[in-house]
mmJSON file of the N, C-alpha and C atoms, coordinates in Angstrom:
{"data_MODEL":{"atom_site":{
"group_PDB":["ATOM","ATOM","ATOM","ATOM","ATOM","ATOM","ATOM","ATOM","ATOM","ATOM","ATOM","ATOM","ATOM","ATOM","ATOM","ATOM","ATOM","ATOM","ATOM","ATOM","ATOM","ATOM","ATOM","ATOM","ATOM","ATOM","ATOM","ATOM","ATOM","ATOM","ATOM","ATOM","ATOM","ATOM","ATOM","ATOM","ATOM","ATOM","ATOM","ATOM","ATOM","ATOM","ATOM","ATOM","ATOM","ATOM","ATOM","ATOM","ATOM","ATOM","ATOM","ATOM","ATOM","ATOM","ATOM","ATOM","ATOM","ATOM","ATOM","ATOM","ATOM","ATOM","ATOM","ATOM","ATOM","ATOM","ATOM","ATOM","ATOM","ATOM","ATOM","ATOM","ATOM","ATOM","ATOM","ATOM","ATOM","ATOM","ATOM","ATOM","ATOM","ATOM","ATOM","ATOM","ATOM","ATOM","ATOM","ATOM","ATOM","ATOM","ATOM","ATOM","ATOM","ATOM","ATOM","ATOM","ATOM","ATOM","ATOM","ATOM","ATOM","ATOM","ATOM","ATOM","ATOM","ATOM","ATOM","ATOM","ATOM","ATOM","ATOM","ATOM","ATOM","ATOM","ATOM","ATOM","ATOM","ATOM","ATOM","ATOM","ATOM","ATOM","ATOM","ATOM","ATOM","ATOM","ATOM","ATOM","ATOM","ATOM","ATOM","ATOM","ATOM","ATOM","ATOM","ATOM","ATOM","ATOM","ATOM","ATOM","ATOM","ATOM","ATOM","ATOM","ATOM","ATOM","ATOM","ATOM","ATOM","ATOM","ATOM","ATOM","ATOM","ATOM","ATOM","ATOM","ATOM","ATOM","ATOM","ATOM","ATOM","ATOM","ATOM","ATOM","ATOM","ATOM","ATOM","ATOM","ATOM","ATOM","ATOM","ATOM","ATOM","ATOM","ATOM","ATOM","ATOM","ATOM","ATOM","ATOM","ATOM","ATOM","ATOM","ATOM","ATOM","ATOM","ATOM","ATOM","ATOM","ATOM","ATOM","ATOM","ATOM","ATOM","ATOM","ATOM","ATOM","ATOM","ATOM","ATOM","ATOM","ATOM","ATOM","ATOM","ATOM","ATOM","ATOM","ATOM","ATOM","ATOM","ATOM","ATOM","ATOM","ATOM","ATOM","ATOM","ATOM","ATOM","ATOM"],
"id":[1,2,3,4,5,6,7,8,9,10,11,12,13,14,15,16,17,18,19,20,21,22,23,24,25,26,27,28,29,30,31,32,33,34,35,36,37,38,39,40,41,42,43,44,45,46,47,48,49,50,51,52,53,54,55,56,57,58,59,60,61,62,63,64,65,66,67,68,69,70,71,72,73,74,75,76,77,78,79,80,81,82,83,84,85,86,87,88,89,90,91,92,93,94,95,96,97,98,99,100,101,102,103,104,105,106,107,108,109,110,111,112,113,114,115,116,117,118,119,120,121,122,123,124,125,126,127,128,129,130,131,132,133,134,135,136,137,138,139,140,141,142,143,144,145,146,147,148,149,150,151,152,153,154,155,156,157,158,159,160,161,162,163,164,165,166,167,168,169,170,171,172,173,174,175,176,177,178,179,180,181,182,183,184,185,186,187,188,189,190,191,192,193,194,195,196,197,198,199,200,201,202,203,204,205,206,207,208,209,210,211,212,213,214,215,216,217,218,219],
"type_symbol":["N","C","C","N","C","C","N","C","C","N","C","C","N","C","C","N","C","C","N","C","C","N","C","C","N","C","C","N","C","C","N","C","C","N","C","C","N","C","C","N","C","C","N","C","C","N","C","C","N","C","C","N","C","C","N","C","C","N","C","C","N","C","C","N","C","C","N","C","C","N","C","C","N","C","C","N","C","C","N","C","C","N","C","C","N","C","C","N","C","C","N","C","C","N","C","C","N","C","C","N","C","C","N","C","C","N","C","C","N","C","C","N","C","C","N","C","C","N","C","C","N","C","C","N","C","C","N","C","C","N","C","C","N","C","C","N","C","C","N","C","C","N","C","C","N","C","C","N","C","C","N","C","C","N","C","C","N","C","C","N","C","C","N","C","C","N","C","C","N","C","C","N","C","C","N","C","C","N","C","C","N","C","C","N","C","C","N","C","C","N","C","C","N","C","C","N","C","C","N","C","C","N","C","C","N","C","C","N","C","C","N","C","C","N","C","C","N","C","C"],
"label_atom_id":["N","CA","C","N","CA","C","N","CA","C","N","CA","C","N","CA","C","N","CA","C","N","CA","C","N","CA","C","N","CA","C","N","CA","C","N","CA","C","N","CA","C","N","CA","C","N","CA","C","N","CA","C","N","CA","C","N","CA","C","N","CA","C","N","CA","C","N","CA","C","N","CA","C","N","CA","C","N","CA","C","N","CA","C","N","CA","C","N","CA","C","N","CA","C","N","CA","C","N","CA","C","N","CA","C","N","CA","C","N","CA","C","N","CA","C","N","CA","C","N","CA","C","N","CA","C","N","CA","C","N","CA","C","N","CA","C","N","CA","C","N","CA","C","N","CA","C","N","CA","C","N","CA","C","N","CA","C","N","CA","C","N","CA","C","N","CA","C","N","CA","C","N","CA","C","N","CA","C","N","CA","C","N","CA","C","N","CA","C","N","CA","C","N","CA","C","N","CA","C","N","CA","C","N","CA","C","N","CA","C","N","CA","C","N","CA","C","N","CA","C","N","CA","C","N","CA","C","N","CA","C","N","CA","C","N","CA","C","N","CA","C","N","CA","C","N","CA","C","N","CA","C","N","CA","C"],
"label_alt_id":[null,null,null,null,null,null,null,null,null,null,null,null,null,null,null,null,null,null,null,null,null,null,null,null,null,null,null,null,null,null,null,null,null,null,null,null,null,null,null,null,null,null,null,null,null,null,null,null,null,null,null,null,null,null,null,null,null,null,null,null,null,null,null,null,null,null,null,null,null,null,null,null,null,null,null,null,null,null,null,null,null,null,null,null,null,null,null,null,null,null,null,null,null,null,null,null,null,null,null,null,null,null,null,null,null,null,null,null,null,null,null,null,null,null,null,null,null,null,null,null,null,null,null,null,null,null,null,null,null,null,null,null,null,null,null,null,null,null,null,null,null,null,null,null,null,null,null,null,null,null,null,null,null,null,null,null,null,null,null,null,null,null,null,null,null,null,null,null,null,null,null,null,null,null,null,null,null,null,null,null,null,null,null,null,null,null,null,null,null,null,null,null,null,null,null,null,null,null,null,null,null,null,null,null,null,null,null,null,null,null,null,null,null,null,null,null,null,null,null],
"label_comp_id":["UNK","UNK","UNK","UNK","UNK","UNK","UNK","UNK","UNK","UNK","UNK","UNK","UNK","UNK","UNK","UNK","UNK","UNK","UNK","UNK","UNK","UNK","UNK","UNK","UNK","UNK","UNK","UNK","UNK","UNK","UNK","UNK","UNK","UNK","UNK","UNK","UNK","UNK","UNK","UNK","UNK","UNK","UNK","UNK","UNK","UNK","UNK","UNK","UNK","UNK","UNK","UNK","UNK","UNK","UNK","UNK","UNK","UNK","UNK","UNK","UNK","UNK","UNK","UNK","UNK","UNK","UNK","UNK","UNK","UNK","UNK","UNK","UNK","UNK","UNK","UNK","UNK","UNK","UNK","UNK","UNK","UNK","UNK","UNK","UNK","UNK","UNK","UNK","UNK","UNK","UNK","UNK","UNK","UNK","UNK","UNK","UNK","UNK","UNK","UNK","UNK","UNK","UNK","UNK","UNK","UNK","UNK","UNK","UNK","UNK","UNK","UNK","UNK","UNK","UNK","UNK","UNK","UNK","UNK","UNK","UNK","UNK","UNK","UNK","UNK","UNK","UNK","UNK","UNK","UNK","UNK","UNK","UNK","UNK","UNK","UNK","UNK","UNK","UNK","UNK","UNK","UNK","UNK","UNK","UNK","UNK","UNK","UNK","UNK","UNK","UNK","UNK","UNK","UNK","UNK","UNK","UNK","UNK","UNK","UNK","UNK","UNK","UNK","UNK","UNK","UNK","UNK","UNK","UNK","UNK","UNK","UNK","UNK","UNK","UNK","UNK","UNK","UNK","UNK","UNK","UNK","UNK","UNK","UNK","UNK","UNK","UNK","UNK","UNK","UNK","UNK","UNK","UNK","UNK","UNK","UNK","UNK","UNK","UNK","UNK","UNK","UNK","UNK","UNK","UNK","UNK","UNK","UNK","UNK","UNK","UNK","UNK","UNK","UNK","UNK","UNK","UNK","UNK","UNK"],
"label_asym_id":["A","A","A","A","A","A","A","A","A","A","A","A","A","A","A","A","A","A","A","A","A","A","A","A","A","A","A","A","A","A","A","A","A","A","A","A","A","A","A","A","A","A","A","A","A","A","A","A","A","A","A","A","A","A","A","A","A","A","A","A","A","A","A","A","A","A","A","A","A","A","A","A","A","A","A","A","A","A","A","A","A","A","A","A","A","A","A","A","A","A","A","A","A","A","A","A","A","A","A","A","A","A","A","A","A","A","A","A","A","A","A","A","A","A","A","A","A","A","A","A","A","A","A","A","A","A","A","A","A","A","A","A","A","A","A","A","A","A","A","A","A","A","A","A","A","A","A","A","A","A","A","A","A","A","A","A","A","A","A","A","A","A","A","A","A","A","A","A","A","A","A","A","A","A","A","A","A","A","A","A","A","A","A","A","A","A","A","A","A","A","A","A","A","A","A","A","A","A","A","A","A","A","A","A","A","A","A","A","A","A","A","A","A","A","A","A","A","A","A"],
"label_entity_id":["1","1","1","1","1","1","1","1","1","1","1","1","1","1","1","1","1","1","1","1","1","1","1","1","1","1","1","1","1","1","1","1","1","1","1","1","1","1","1","1","1","1","1","1","1","1","1","1","1","1","1","1","1","1","1","1","1","1","1","1","1","1","1","1","1","1","1","1","1","1","1","1","1","1","1","1","1","1","1","1","1","1","1","1","1","1","1","1","1","1","1","1","1","1","1","1","1","1","1","1","1","1","1","1","1","1","1","1","1","1","1","1","1","1","1","1","1","1","1","1","1","1","1","1","1","1","1","1","1","1","1","1","1","1","1","1","1","1","1","1","1","1","1","1","1","1","1","1","1","1","1","1","1","1","1","1","1","1","1","1","1","1","1","1","1","1","1","1","1","1","1","1","1","1","1","1","1","1","1","1","1","1","1","1","1","1","1","1","1","1","1","1","1","1","1","1","1","1","1","1","1","1","1","1","1","1","1","1","1","1","1","1","1","1","1","1","1","1","1"],
"label_seq_id":[1,1,1,2,2,2,3,3,3,4,4,4,5,5,5,6,6,6,7,7,7,8,8,8,9,9,9,10,10,10,11,11,11,12,12,12,13,13,13,14,14,14,15,15,15,16,16,16,17,17,17,18,18,18,19,19,19,20,20,20,21,21,21,22,22,22,23,23,23,24,24,24,25,25,25,26,26,26,27,27,27,28,28,28,29,29,29,30,30,30,31,31,31,32,32,32,33,33,33,34,34,34,35,35,35,36,36,36,37,37,37,38,38,38,39,39,39,40,40,40,41,41,41,42,42,42,43,43,43,44,44,44,45,45,45,46,46,46,47,47,47,48,48,48,49,49,49,50,50,50,51,51,51,52,52,52,53,53,53,54,54,54,55,55,55,56,56,56,57,57,57,58,58,58,59,59,59,60,60,60,61,61,61,62,62,62,63,63,63,64,64,64,65,65,65,66,66,66,67,67,67,68,68,68,69,69,69,70,70,70,71,71,71,72,72,72,73,73,73],
"pdbx_PDB_ins_code":[null,null,null,null,null,null,null,null,null,null,null,null,null,null,null,null,null,null,null,null,null,null,null,null,null,null,null,null,null,null,null,null,null,null,null,null,null,null,null,null,null,null,null,null,null,null,null,null,null,null,null,null,null,null,null,null,null,null,null,null,null,null,null,null,null,null,null,null,null,null,null,null,null,null,null,null,null,null,null,null,null,null,null,null,null,null,null,null,null,null,null,null,null,null,null,null,null,null,null,null,null,null,null,null,null,null,null,null,null,null,null,null,null,null,null,null,null,null,null,null,null,null,null,null,null,null,null,null,null,null,null,null,null,null,null,null,null,null,null,null,null,null,null,null,null,null,null,null,null,null,null,null,null,null,null,null,null,null,null,null,null,null,null,null,null,null,null,null,null,null,null,null,null,null,null,null,null,null,null,null,null,null,null,null,null,null,null,null,null,null,null,null,null,null,null,null,null,null,null,null,null,null,null,null,null,null,null,null,null,null,null,null,null,null,null,null,null,null,null],
"Cartn_x":[-7.184,-6.178,-5.897,-5.967,-5.69,-4.229,-3.999,-2.627,-2.459,-1.21,-0.899,0.294,0.442,1.557,2.532,3.802,4.844,5.097,5.08,5.347,6.853,7.246,8.671,9.476,8.823,9.539,9.318,8.813,8.693,7.432,6.472,5.238,4.203,3.349,2.211,0.976,-0.176,-1.437,-2.039,-2.277,-2.888,-4.337,-4.773,-6.163,-7.133,-8.293,-9.322,-9.623,-9.764,-10.075,-9.011,-7.749,-6.656,-6.705,-6.895,-6.96,-8.108,-9.26,-10.418,-10.173,-9.628,-9.411,-8.358,-7.388,-6.369,-6.792,-7.908,-8.373,-7.491,-6.852,-5.933,-6.688,-6.163,-6.705,-5.573,-5.916,-4.908,-3.979,-2.684,-1.698,-1.167,-1.83,-1.33,-0.034,0.844,2.081,1.846,2.496,2.467,3.885,3.976,5.269,5.268,6.376,6.521,7.397,6.836,7.534,7.849,9.142,9.527,9.094,8.321,7.807,8.374,9.221,9.848,10.641,11.454,12.273,11.364,11.43,10.617,9.168,8.801,7.413,7.373,6.419,6.265,4.81,4.597,3.264,3.195,2.02,1.812,1.108,1.656,1.088,0.837,-0.302,-0.633,-0.057,0.643,1.161,0.324,-0.775,-1.654,-0.921,-1.311,-0.657,-0.907,-2.062,-2.341,-3.305,-3.323,-4.185,-5.652,-6.016,-7.413,-7.867,-6.911,-7.26,-7.618,-7.265,-7.431,-8.873,-9.354,-10.657,-10.388,-10.185,-9.779,-10.841,-12.073,-13.118,-12.86,-12.101,-11.856,-10.598,-9.781,-8.534,-8.791,-8.567,-8.751,-7.563,-7.758,-6.637,-5.901,-6.565,-5.91,-4.906,-4.964,-4.048,-2.779,-2.841,-1.703,-1.119,0.138,0.718,0.946,0.89,1.152,2.61,2.883,4.228,5.223,4.807,5.736,6.103,5.179,5.489,6.51,6.349,7.277,8.662,8.69,9.98,10.689,9.966,10.576,11.274,10.616,11.174,12.386,12.357,13.436,14.72,14.608,15.795,16.68],
"Cartn_y":[9.938,9.173,7.897,6.74,5.484,5.41,4.691,4.498,3.075,2.707,1.369,1.484,0.518,0.498,-0.609,-0.313,-1.295,-2.122,-3.456,-4.327,-4.438,-5.107,-5.235,-5.931,-6.764,-7.466,-6.831,-5.595,-4.84,-5.086,-5.779,-6.065,-4.976,-4.776,-3.876,-4.591,-4.164,-4.632,-3.471,-3.672,-2.612,-2.453,-1.223,-1.002,-1.528,-1.956,-2.513,-1.582,-0.303,0.683,0.656,0.561,0.53,-0.76,-1.894,-3.184,-3.208,-2.686,-2.674,-1.777,-0.584,0.345,-0.155,-0.919,-1.492,-2.834,-3.369,-4.671,-5.809,-5.651,-6.673,-7.857,-9.025,-10.268,-11.019,-11.952,-12.768,-13.403,-13.27,-13.842,-12.88,-11.719,-10.728,-10.12,-9.774,-9.081,-7.581,-6.835,-5.38,-4.887,-3.775,-3.177,-1.771,-1.404,-0.066,0.727,1.797,2.609,3.957,4.309,5.596,6.712,7.653,8.77,10.1,10.07,11.263,10.868,11.788,11.472,11.172,9.923,9.51,9.239,9.204,8.955,7.78,6.876,5.689,5.532,4.978,4.588,3.073,2.557,1.112,0.726,-0.249,-0.723,-2.222,-2.664,-4.083,-4.767,-5.865,-6.681,-7.949,-7.898,-9.055,-10.17,-11.371,-12.526,-12.602,-12.157,-12.136,-10.989,-10.548,-9.438,-9.779,-11.043,-11.433,-11.307,-11.26,-11.105,-9.662,-8.715,-7.314,-6.869,-6.097,-5.462,-3.961,-3.353,-1.956,-1.013,-1.468,-0.613,-0.331,-1.196,-1.022,-0.206,0.063,0.783,2.262,3.043,4.482,5.12,5.748,6.317,7.393,8.032,9.061,8.462,7.158,6.508,6.007,5.819,5.251,6.325,6.734,7.76,7.222,8.114,7.73,7.304,6.404,5.869,6.976,8.007,9.091,9.89,9.989,10.653,9.843,8.527,7.655,7.728,7.708,7.763,9.085,10.205,11.51,11.504,10.946,10.912,9.99,8.91,7.929,8.447,9.471,9.991,10.813],
"Cartn_z":[9.851,9.134,9.932,9.274,9.974,10.426,11.509,11.977,12.492,12.733,13.243,14.177,15.072,16.01,15.608,15.726,15.426,16.683,16.542,17.683,17.912,18.979,19.314,18.22,17.408,16.34,14.961,14.939,13.696,12.889,13.434,12.7,12.938,11.917,12.053,11.523,11.987,11.433,10.673,9.371,8.585,9.018,9.241,9.633,8.574,9.019,8.13,6.975,7.25,6.208,5.095,5.464,4.49,3.683,4.362,3.665,2.664,3.052,2.154,0.953,1.168,0.061,-0.914,-0.423,-1.301,-1.879,-1.4,-1.884,-1.418,-0.259,0.254,0.825,0.525,1.068,1.753,2.607,3.274,2.244,2.474,1.571,0.524,0.34,-0.616,-0.103,-1.035,-0.701,-0.809,0.041,-0.076,-0.295,-0.975,-1.272,-0.684,-0.049,0.506,-0.442,-1.024,-2.005,-1.368,-1.335,-0.75,-1.689,-1.159,-1.954,-1.476,-0.507,0.033,1.256,1.726,2.893,4.083,4.537,5.673,5.346,4.06,3.647,2.676,2.91,2.066,1.665,0.483,0.025,0.087,0.369,0.399,-0.89,-1.572,-2.821,-2.698,-3.192,-3.156,-4.375,-4.144,-5.246,-5.297,-6.055,-6.187,-6.918,-6.622,-7.233,-8.733,-9.196,-10.633,-10.921,-12.164,-12.548,-12.326,-12.448,-12.276,-10.826,-9.869,-8.467,-8.121,-8.997,-8.674,-8.846,-7.903,-8.008,-7.943,-9.094,-9.144,-8.599,-8.501,-7.94,-6.466,-5.786,-4.354,-4.074,-5.087,-4.878,-5.082,-4.045,-4.14,-4.828,-5.998,-6.736,-5.95,-5.018,-4.217,-3.233,-2.992,-2.065,-2.746,-4.048,-4.764,-5.67,-5.426,-6.294,-7.7,-8.67,-10.051,-10.185,-11.129,-11.291,-11.612,-12.37,-12.684,-11.441,-10.479,-9.213,-8.412,-8.404,-7.693,-8.333,-9.674,-10.377,-10.147,-10.065,-9.809,-8.453,-7.451,-6.099,-6.046,-6.815,-6.781,-7.436,-8.27,-8.977,-8.083],
"occupancy":[1.0,1.0,1.0,1.0,1.0,1.0,1.0,1.0,1.0,1.0,1.0,1.0,1.0,1.0,1.0,1.0,1.0,1.0,1.0,1.0,1.0,1.0,1.0,1.0,1.0,1.0,1.0,1.0,1.0,1.0,1.0,1.0,1.0,1.0,1.0,1.0,1.0,1.0,1.0,1.0,1.0,1.0,1.0,1.0,1.0,1.0,1.0,1.0,1.0,1.0,1.0,1.0,1.0,1.0,1.0,1.0,1.0,1.0,1.0,1.0,1.0,1.0,1.0,1.0,1.0,1.0,1.0,1.0,1.0,1.0,1.0,1.0,1.0,1.0,1.0,1.0,1.0,1.0,1.0,1.0,1.0,1.0,1.0,1.0,1.0,1.0,1.0,1.0,1.0,1.0,1.0,1.0,1.0,1.0,1.0,1.0,1.0,1.0,1.0,1.0,1.0,1.0,1.0,1.0,1.0,1.0,1.0,1.0,1.0,1.0,1.0,1.0,1.0,1.0,1.0,1.0,1.0,1.0,1.0,1.0,1.0,1.0,1.0,1.0,1.0,1.0,1.0,1.0,1.0,1.0,1.0,1.0,1.0,1.0,1.0,1.0,1.0,1.0,1.0,1.0,1.0,1.0,1.0,1.0,1.0,1.0,1.0,1.0,1.0,1.0,1.0,1.0,1.0,1.0,1.0,1.0,1.0,1.0,1.0,1.0,1.0,1.0,1.0,1.0,1.0,1.0,1.0,1.0,1.0,1.0,1.0,1.0,1.0,1.0,1.0,1.0,1.0,1.0,1.0,1.0,1.0,1.0,1.0,1.0,1.0,1.0,1.0,1.0,1.0,1.0,1.0,1.0,1.0,1.0,1.0,1.0,1.0,1.0,1.0,1.0,1.0,1.0,1.0,1.0,1.0,1.0,1.0,1.0,1.0,1.0,1.0,1.0,1.0,1.0,1.0,1.0,1.0,1.0,1.0],
"B_iso_or_equiv":[0.0,0.0,0.0,0.0,0.0,0.0,0.0,0.0,0.0,0.0,0.0,0.0,0.0,0.0,0.0,0.0,0.0,0.0,0.0,0.0,0.0,0.0,0.0,0.0,0.0,0.0,0.0,0.0,0.0,0.0,0.0,0.0,0.0,0.0,0.0,0.0,0.0,0.0,0.0,0.0,0.0,0.0,0.0,0.0,0.0,0.0,0.0,0.0,0.0,0.0,0.0,0.0,0.0,0.0,0.0,0.0,0.0,0.0,0.0,0.0,0.0,0.0,0.0,0.0,0.0,0.0,0.0,0.0,0.0,0.0,0.0,0.0,0.0,0.0,0.0,0.0,0.0,0.0,0.0,0.0,0.0,0.0,0.0,0.0,0.0,0.0,0.0,0.0,0.0,0.0,0.0,0.0,0.0,0.0,0.0,0.0,0.0,0.0,0.0,0.0,0.0,0.0,0.0,0.0,0.0,0.0,0.0,0.0,0.0,0.0,0.0,0.0,0.0,0.0,0.0,0.0,0.0,0.0,0.0,0.0,0.0,0.0,0.0,0.0,0.0,0.0,0.0,0.0,0.0,0.0,0.0,0.0,0.0,0.0,0.0,0.0,0.0,0.0,0.0,0.0,0.0,0.0,0.0,0.0,0.0,0.0,0.0,0.0,0.0,0.0,0.0,0.0,0.0,0.0,0.0,0.0,0.0,0.0,0.0,0.0,0.0,0.0,0.0,0.0,0.0,0.0,0.0,0.0,0.0,0.0,0.0,0.0,0.0,0.0,0.0,0.0,0.0,0.0,0.0,0.0,0.0,0.0,0.0,0.0,0.0,0.0,0.0,0.0,0.0,0.0,0.0,0.0,0.0,0.0,0.0,0.0,0.0,0.0,0.0,0.0,0.0,0.0,0.0,0.0,0.0,0.0,0.0,0.0,0.0,0.0,0.0,0.0,0.0,0.0,0.0,0.0,0.0,0.0,0.0],
"pdbx_formal_charge":[null,null,null,null,null,null,null,null,null,null,null,null,null,null,null,null,null,null,null,null,null,null,null,null,null,null,null,null,null,null,null,null,null,null,null,null,null,null,null,null,null,null,null,null,null,null,null,null,null,null,null,null,null,null,null,null,null,null,null,null,null,null,null,null,null,null,null,null,null,null,null,null,null,null,null,null,null,null,null,null,null,null,null,null,null,null,null,null,null,null,null,null,null,null,null,null,null,null,null,null,null,null,null,null,null,null,null,null,null,null,null,null,null,null,null,null,null,null,null,null,null,null,null,null,null,null,null,null,null,null,null,null,null,null,null,null,null,null,null,null,null,null,null,null,null,null,null,null,null,null,null,null,null,null,null,null,null,null,null,null,null,null,null,null,null,null,null,null,null,null,null,null,null,null,null,null,null,null,null,null,null,null,null,null,null,null,null,null,null,null,null,null,null,null,null,null,null,null,null,null,null,null,null,null,null,null,null,null,null,null,null,null,null,null,null,null,null,null,null],
"auth_seq_id":[1,1,1,2,2,2,3,3,3,4,4,4,5,5,5,6,6,6,7,7,7,8,8,8,9,9,9,10,10,10,11,11,11,12,12,12,13,13,13,14,14,14,15,15,15,16,16,16,17,17,17,18,18,18,19,19,19,20,20,20,21,21,21,22,22,22,23,23,23,24,24,24,25,25,25,26,26,26,27,27,27,28,28,28,29,29,29,30,30,30,31,31,31,32,32,32,33,33,33,34,34,34,35,35,35,36,36,36,37,37,37,38,38,38,39,39,39,40,40,40,41,41,41,42,42,42,43,43,43,44,44,44,45,45,45,46,46,46,47,47,47,48,48,48,49,49,49,50,50,50,51,51,51,52,52,52,53,53,53,54,54,54,55,55,55,56,56,56,57,57,57,58,58,58,59,59,59,60,60,60,61,61,61,62,62,62,63,63,63,64,64,64,65,65,65,66,66,66,67,67,67,68,68,68,69,69,69,70,70,70,71,71,71,72,72,72,73,73,73],
"auth_comp_id":["UNK","UNK","UNK","UNK","UNK","UNK","UNK","UNK","UNK","UNK","UNK","UNK","UNK","UNK","UNK","UNK","UNK","UNK","UNK","UNK","UNK","UNK","UNK","UNK","UNK","UNK","UNK","UNK","UNK","UNK","UNK","UNK","UNK","UNK","UNK","UNK","UNK","UNK","UNK","UNK","UNK","UNK","UNK","UNK","UNK","UNK","UNK","UNK","UNK","UNK","UNK","UNK","UNK","UNK","UNK","UNK","UNK","UNK","UNK","UNK","UNK","UNK","UNK","UNK","UNK","UNK","UNK","UNK","UNK","UNK","UNK","UNK","UNK","UNK","UNK","UNK","UNK","UNK","UNK","UNK","UNK","UNK","UNK","UNK","UNK","UNK","UNK","UNK","UNK","UNK","UNK","UNK","UNK","UNK","UNK","UNK","UNK","UNK","UNK","UNK","UNK","UNK","UNK","UNK","UNK","UNK","UNK","UNK","UNK","UNK","UNK","UNK","UNK","UNK","UNK","UNK","UNK","UNK","UNK","UNK","UNK","UNK","UNK","UNK","UNK","UNK","UNK","UNK","UNK","UNK","UNK","UNK","UNK","UNK","UNK","UNK","UNK","UNK","UNK","UNK","UNK","UNK","UNK","UNK","UNK","UNK","UNK","UNK","UNK","UNK","UNK","UNK","UNK","UNK","UNK","UNK","UNK","UNK","UNK","UNK","UNK","UNK","UNK","UNK","UNK","UNK","UNK","UNK","UNK","UNK","UNK","UNK","UNK","UNK","UNK","UNK","UNK","UNK","UNK","UNK","UNK","UNK","UNK","UNK","UNK","UNK","UNK","UNK","UNK","UNK","UNK","UNK","UNK","UNK","UNK","UNK","UNK","UNK","UNK","UNK","UNK","UNK","UNK","UNK","UNK","UNK","UNK","UNK","UNK","UNK","UNK","UNK","UNK","UNK","UNK","UNK","UNK","UNK","UNK"],
"auth_asym_id":["A","A","A","A","A","A","A","A","A","A","A","A","A","A","A","A","A","A","A","A","A","A","A","A","A","A","A","A","A","A","A","A","A","A","A","A","A","A","A","A","A","A","A","A","A","A","A","A","A","A","A","A","A","A","A","A","A","A","A","A","A","A","A","A","A","A","A","A","A","A","A","A","A","A","A","A","A","A","A","A","A","A","A","A","A","A","A","A","A","A","A","A","A","A","A","A","A","A","A","A","A","A","A","A","A","A","A","A","A","A","A","A","A","A","A","A","A","A","A","A","A","A","A","A","A","A","A","A","A","A","A","A","A","A","A","A","A","A","A","A","A","A","A","A","A","A","A","A","A","A","A","A","A","A","A","A","A","A","A","A","A","A","A","A","A","A","A","A","A","A","A","A","A","A","A","A","A","A","A","A","A","A","A","A","A","A","A","A","A","A","A","A","A","A","A","A","A","A","A","A","A","A","A","A","A","A","A","A","A","A","A","A","A","A","A","A","A","A","A"],
"auth_atom_id":["N","CA","C","N","CA","C","N","CA","C","N","CA","C","N","CA","C","N","CA","C","N","CA","C","N","CA","C","N","CA","C","N","CA","C","N","CA","C","N","CA","C","N","CA","C","N","CA","C","N","CA","C","N","CA","C","N","CA","C","N","CA","C","N","CA","C","N","CA","C","N","CA","C","N","CA","C","N","CA","C","N","CA","C","N","CA","C","N","CA","C","N","CA","C","N","CA","C","N","CA","C","N","CA","C","N","CA","C","N","CA","C","N","CA","C","N","CA","C","N","CA","C","N","CA","C","N","CA","C","N","CA","C","N","CA","C","N","CA","C","N","CA","C","N","CA","C","N","CA","C","N","CA","C","N","CA","C","N","CA","C","N","CA","C","N","CA","C","N","CA","C","N","CA","C","N","CA","C","N","CA","C","N","CA","C","N","CA","C","N","CA","C","N","CA","C","N","CA","C","N","CA","C","N","CA","C","N","CA","C","N","CA","C","N","CA","C","N","CA","C","N","CA","C","N","CA","C","N","CA","C","N","CA","C","N","CA","C","N","CA","C","N","CA","C","N","CA","C","N","CA","C","N","CA","C"],
"pdbx_PDB_model_num":[1,1,1,1,1,1,1,1,1,1,1,1,1,1,1,1,1,1,1,1,1,1,1,1,1,1,1,1,1,1,1,1,1,1,1,1,1,1,1,1,1,1,1,1,1,1,1,1,1,1,1,1,1,1,1,1,1,1,1,1,1,1,1,1,1,1,1,1,1,1,1,1,1,1,1,1,1,1,1,1,1,1,1,1,1,1,1,1,1,1,1,1,1,1,1,1,1,1,1,1,1,1,1,1,1,1,1,1,1,1,1,1,1,1,1,1,1,1,1,1,1,1,1,1,1,1,1,1,1,1,1,1,1,1,1,1,1,1,1,1,1,1,1,1,1,1,1,1,1,1,1,1,1,1,1,1,1,1,1,1,1,1,1,1,1,1,1,1,1,1,1,1,1,1,1,1,1,1,1,1,1,1,1,1,1,1,1,1,1,1,1,1,1,1,1,1,1,1,1,1,1,1,1,1,1,1,1,1,1,1,1,1,1,1,1,1,1,1,1]
}}}
């Protein structure tokens, strides 16, 4: 499982494997979605739908929206 270290100012570097699987590019925004107490999922917020390459996003890494909504209730 990939991991990252938090720097003194709260920054992390996402491991290459994670960036590739999410299709992240320089300048992309990421969103941290709480999926349980102390657990978060990382979601890529691409600037436009045309920027997305869904072939690179592993569905096992991104929880379904109904799962996220259940946890948020």
